[in-house]
C-alpha positions in Angstrom: 0.0 0.0 0.0 1.3 3.5 -0.9 1.2 5.6 2.2 2.8 9.0 2.8 4.6 10.3 5.9 1.3 11.6 7.3 -0.4 8.3 7.0 -2.6 9.1 4.0 -3.2 6.1 1.7 -2.7 6.8 -2.0 -5.0 4.7 -4.1 -5.9 7.1 -7.0 -3.7 8.3 -9.9 -4.7 11.0 -12.4 -2.7 10.6 -15.6 -2.6 13.4 -18.2 -2.1 11.8 -21.7 -1.6 15.1 -23.5 -1.2 18.9 -22.9 -3.0 19.7 -26.2 -6.6 20.8 -26.4 -9.0 21.9 -29.0 -10.5 24.5 -26.6 -8.8 27.6 -25.0 -10.6 27.9 -21.7 -9.9 31.1 -19.8 -9.2 29.3 -16.5 -6.9 26.6 -18.0 -4.5 28.5 -20.2 -1.6 30.4 -18.6 -0.7 34.1 -18.9 2.1 34.5 -21.4 3.5 32.0 -23.9 3.5 28.3 -23.2 5.2 26.0 -25.7 3.5 22.6 -26.3 5.4 19.6 -24.9 7.3 18.0 -27.9 5.7 14.7 -29.0 8.8 12.7 -28.2 8.6 13.9 -24.6 5.0 12.7 -24.1 4.6 9.3 -22.3 4.0 6.4 -24.7 1.1 4.1 -24.1 3.4 1.3 -23.1 5.1 3.6 -20.5 1.7 4.6 -19.1 0.8 0.9 -18.9 4.0 0.1 -17.0 3.3 2.9 -14.5 -0.3 1.7 -13.9 0.8 -1.9 -13.5 3.3 -0.9 -10.9 0.9 1.4 -9.1 -1.9 -1.2 -9.0 0.6 -3.7 -7.6 1.1 -1.4 -4.6 -2.5 -0.4 -3.9 -3.7 2.0 -6.5 -7.4 1.1 -7.3 -8.5 4.1 -9.4 -7.1 5.8 -12.5 -8.4 8.9 -14.3 -7.2 10.0 -17.7 -7.0 13.7 -18.3 -5.5 16.3 -20.6 -5.4 18.8 -22.1 -8.2 17.1 -23.9 -7.5 13.4 -23.7 -9.7 12.6 -26.7 -7.3 14.5 -29.0 -4.6 11.8 -28.3 -4.6 9.5 -31.2 -5.9 6.0 -30.5 -6.8 6.8 -27.0 -9.2 3.8 -27.0 -6.1 1.6 -27.4 -4.7 2.9 -24.2 -8.0 2.5 -22.4 -8.1 -1.2 -23.6 -4.6 -1.7 -22.3 -5.3 -0.2 -18.9 -8.7 -1.8 -18.4 -7.2 -5.3 -18.4 -4.6 -4.5 -15.6 -5.1 -6.7 -12.5 -6.2 -4.7 -9.4 -7.5 -1.6 -11.3 -11.1 -1.3 -10.2 -12.1 2.0 -11.8 -10.9 3.6 -15.0 -12.4 7.0 -15.8 -11.8 10.0 -18.1 -12.4 13.8 -18.0 -13.2 15.5 -21.3 -14.5 18.7 -22.7 -17.1 16.6 -24.5 -16.5 17.9 -28.0 -15.6 14.5 -29.4 -18.0 12.4 -27.3 -20.8 12.3 -29.8 -18.5 10.2 -32.1 -16.4 8.4 -29.5 -18.6 7.6 -26.5 -19.5 4.1 -27.7 -15.9 3.4 -28.8 -14.6 4.4 -25.3 -17.3 2.3 -23.6 -16.4 -0.8 -25.6 -12.7 -0.3 -24.9 -13.3 -0.6 -21.1 -13.8 2.9 -19.8 -16.0 2.9 -16.7 -17.0 6.5 -16.0 -16.8 9.9 -17.7 -16.7 13.5 -16.5 -17.7 16.3 -18.9 -16.8 20.0 -18.4 -19.8 22.2 -19.0 -19.4 25.5 -17.2 -22.3 27.4 -18.9 -25.6 26.6 -20.7 -25.4 30.0 -22.5 -24.1 29.5 -26.1 -22.5 33.0 -26.2 -20.8 32.6 -22.8 -19.6 29.1 -23.8 -17.9 30.5 -26.9 -16.3 33.2 -24.9 -15.1 30.7 -22.3 -13.7 28.0 -24.7 -13.1 29.9 -28.0 -15.5 27.6 -29.8 -19.2 27.9 -30.7 -19.6 24.3 -29.6 -22.2 24.1 -26.8 -24.8 22.2 -28.8 -22.2 19.6 -29.9 -21.0 19.1 -26.3 -24.6 18.6 -25.1 -25.1 16.0 -27.8 -22.0 14.3 -26.5 -23.5 14.3 -23.1 -26.6 12.7 -24.4 -24.6 10.1 -26.3 -22.6 9.2 -23.1 -25.8 8.5 -21.3 -27.2 6.5 -24.2 -24.3 4.1 -24.4 -24.5 3.4 -20.7 -21.9 5.4 -18.8 -22.9 5.6 -15.2 -22.4 7.9 -13.5 -21.8 10.7 -16.0 -20.5 13.7 -14.0 -20.6 17.3 -15.2 -17.8 19.6 -14.0 -18.6 23.3 -13.4 -15.9 25.7 -12.4 -17.8 28.6 -10.9 -16.5 32.1 -11.6 -18.0 35.2 -10.2 -19.3 37.6 -12.8 -19.2 34.9 -15.5 -21.4 31.9 -14.6 -22.3 32.3 -10.9 -25.8 33.3 -12.1 -26.3 29.9 -13.7 -25.6 27.6 -10.8 -29.2 26.8 -10.2 -30.0 26.1 -13.9 -26.9 23.9 -14.2 -27.8 22.0 -11.0 -31.3 21.5 -12.3 -29.9 19.2 -15.0 -29.9 16.7 -12.2 -33.7 16.7 -12.0 -34.1 15.5 -15.6 -30.9 13.6 -16.2 -29.1 10.8 -14.2 -26.0 13.0 -13.9 -24.0 14.4 -11.1 -23.4 18.2 -11.5 -20.3 19.0 -9.6 -19.4 22.6 -8.7 -15.7 23.4 -8.3 -14.1 26.5 -6.8 -11.9 28.6 -9.2 -8.3 27.7 -8.5 -5.0 29.7 -9.1 -3.3 27.3 -11.5 -0.5 28.3 -13.9 -0.4 32.1 -13.3 -3.8 32.4 -14.9 -4.3 36.0 -16.1 -8.1 35.7 -15.4 -7.9 34.4 -11.8 -8.3 36.7 -8.8 -9.7 36.4 -5.3 -12.7 38.4 -6.4 -13.6 35.8 -9.0 -13.9 33.0 -6.4 -17.4 31.8 -5.5 -17.2 29.6 -2.5 -19.0 26.3 -2.3 -20.9 27.6 0.7 -22.4 30.3 -1.5 -23.3 27.9 -4.2 -24.9 25.5 -1.8 -26.9 28.3 -0.3 -28.3 29.3 -3.7 -29.3 25.7 -4.4 -31.0 25.2 -1.1 -33.3 28.1 -1.9 -34.8 25.8 -4.6 -35.4 23.0 -2.1 -33.7 21.0 0.6 -30.6 18.9 -0.3 -30.1 15.5 1.3 -26.9 13.5 1.4 -26.5 11.1 -1.6 -24.3 8.1 -2.4 -20.8 9.0 -3.5 -19.3 7.1 -6.5 -15.6 7.5 -7.2 -12.5 8.3 -5.2 -12.6 12.1 -5.5 -13.1 14.8 -2.8 -16.7 15.9 -3.8 -19.5 16.1 -1.2 -22.6 14.7 -2.9 -26.2 15.7 -2.3 -29.5 15.6 -4.2 -32.9 17.2 -4.3 -35.9 15.0 -3.5 -37.3 13.5 -6.7 -34.2 14.3 -8.8 -32.8 11.6 -11.2 -29.3 12.8 -10.5 -27.1 14.5 -7.9 -25.1 17.6 -7.2 -21.5 17.6 -5.9 -19.4 20.2 -4.2 -15.5 20.5 -4.4 -14.0 23.2 -2.3 -10.2 23.2 -2.7 -10.0 26.9 -1.7 -12.5 27.6 1.1 -12.5 24.1 2.8 -9.4 22.3 1.6 -9.5 18.5 1.9 -5.7 17.9 2.1 -6.0 15.7 5.2 -7.8 13.1 3.2 -6.0 13.4 -0.1 -5.6 10.0 -1.7 -4.1 11.0 -5.1 -1.1 11.8 -7.1 -0.9 13.1 -10.6 1.3 12.3 -13.6 1.9 15.0 -16.2 2.0 14.3 -20.0 5.8 14.3 -20.0 6.0 11.7 -17.2 6.4 13.8 -14.0 4.8 12.5 -10.9 3.3 15.4 -8.9 2.4 14.6 -5.3 0.2 17.7 -5.0 -1.7 19.8 -7.6 -0.7 23.1 -6.0 3.0 22.3 -5.6 5.6 22.3 -8.3 7.4 19.3 -6.7 7.8 16.7 -9.6 9.6 13.4 -9.8 10.7 12.3 -13.3 9.3 8.9 -14.1 10.0 9.0 -17.8 13.8 9.1 -17.3 13.5 6.0 -15.1 11.4 4.2 -17.7 13.7 5.1 -20.7 17.1 5.2 -19.1 16.6 2.7 -16.2 18.5 4.9 -13.8 16.0 4.3 -11.0 13.0 2.1 -10.4 9.4 3.1 -10.2 9.3 1.9 -6.6 12.2 4.2 -5.6 10.5 7.2 -7.3 7.0 6.6 -6.0 8.6 6.3 -2.5 10.4 9.6 -3.0 7.1 11.3 -4.1 5.4 10.0 -1.0 8.1 11.5 1.2 7.7 14.8 -0.5 3.9 15.0 -0.6 3.1 18.1 1.5 0.7 18.1 4.4 -1.5 20.7 2.7 -1.5 23.1 -0.1 -1.0 26.9 0.2 -3.0 28.2 -2.8 0.1 29.0 -4.8 0.2 29.6 -8.5 1.9 26.7 -10.1 4.6 27.0 -12.7 2.7 24.9 -15.2 -0.7 25.8 -16.6 -3.6 23.4 -15.9 -3.5 21.8 -19.3 0.1 20.8 -18.8 -0.5 19.3 -15.4 -3.7 17.4 -16.0 -7.2 18.7 -15.2 
């Protein structure tokens, strides 16, 4: 079992398969120029498979694939099929912007993907284009419908709440859970990658979001599926649920069970810390073992984060 110096058990890996994305979301891209990671520096499928096999052998049960946008990675379904057959892996999920889901949902399901999260921060087409740089809301919503049709369960919708942008939509977004068997998850705006748009004034706390939703009806605790930090609730009579993730106002560091792997093979013990351990060099040059490097990462995992801007933008860490 992977356990850090504070006694936290690590059973969840988030693996970014690319830093590239077909959207340009205002909270993801960094201020200033960021060069894409060269293709030869991105982890190969076989290298990701080797990492996951080792991780599962020492207690990891859950893996989530992220980006960038993971569905722009060529043959991503091949990687999913490779990982889904690994002994000990109980849950394989993926976070996507939803643009390619209409075409790929069934392919991903057949390859062995268990669960899917879709980022939908607004239901307003004009605001969606302003946020992402693409007039693609209708296509993303069709992707959501297709994910439900092919049997992904649960389907979760990620909403980053930004004051002055989409905080007036939280009730309408949450009400998707009345009609659809989805979990709408509200996430506080985080200072990742020296984001030029982020400021304290743009943060909407989860307490504020929850207060708005409770004006529409009492929320009751609901079953939680997955290994993430969300608190999960639902309205009486709703087909789905709502979730709340509060990394800024109510940090959950004491129960953190995860580490992240960047597209270029760096193991990050904490999202908000720029501490990184190079796994790719170990895989390609055999100068250290994965066991040695994971052990080092566990020793360096901080007790809690300090809301620092990270050197890397979010798309180069893994959302």
